[in-house]
N, C-alpha and C positions, 0 to 999 in steps of 0.2 A: 942782068936787071936793066942794063943799059939799052940793049937790045930790044927790049920790050917797051921800054918808055920812047925810044927813038921810032919803034913802029906804030905807036898810037899818037905820034907828035901832032898830027891835024885832027884826031877823033876828039870830041869831049864827052865826058861821062853824063850818064842821065843827070847825077846830083848836081852837076855845073849847070846844066840845061835848066834843072827844076828850080835851081837857086837863082837863076838870072830872070824867070818866068815868076816867082815869088817877089822880087825886087821890083816887077815891073807893075804885078796886080796891086800890090801893098801901095804903091808910090800912085797909082790911078784911083785907087778906091779908098784910101788913105786908112789903112787898116794897119792896127797897132803904134799907130799914131796918137797922141794924147790930145785930147779935144781941147780946142783953144777956148781961151775964157771970152764968154760975151756976157752981154747984158740981157736981160729979160729972161724969159720963160728957155729951158732947153730939153729936148725931148728926150734924150739920156742921160744919166750920170756919167762923170767921167771914169773912164775903166781905170783899175789899178795897175801898177805896172806888170805884176804875174800875170793879171789877165790879159795883157796886151800880149807878152811872151807866148802865153798859150796861143791865142790865136794866130800870131805868125808861125808856131810849130805846126799847128793842124793846116795852115794854110800849104806849109812848105811839104809835107805827107800828101797833101790833096795834088800839088803839083808835079811831085814825083809819080803819084800815080797814073798821072794825066800822061806826063812825059812817056811812062813805062807803059802805055796802053791799057792801063786798068782802072781808068778811072769811073767811066759810065757802068761798068757792069756790076759795081760792088756798092 
């Protein structure tokens, strides 16, 4: 088992790359973040925590497919 871990020391798993991609996309697009309270009209209602979790999980799945090269064909 140690030999296997040492062999892939420099390699990153697709899941790790997809997680980094998720972090980047979510932070730049404000996905999964609670809406800031504002005065006046707001186009969207604040998403519930469960909805934000589902958005992030869906985005992670899409990121993983993109990293694996399966994103555009499905």
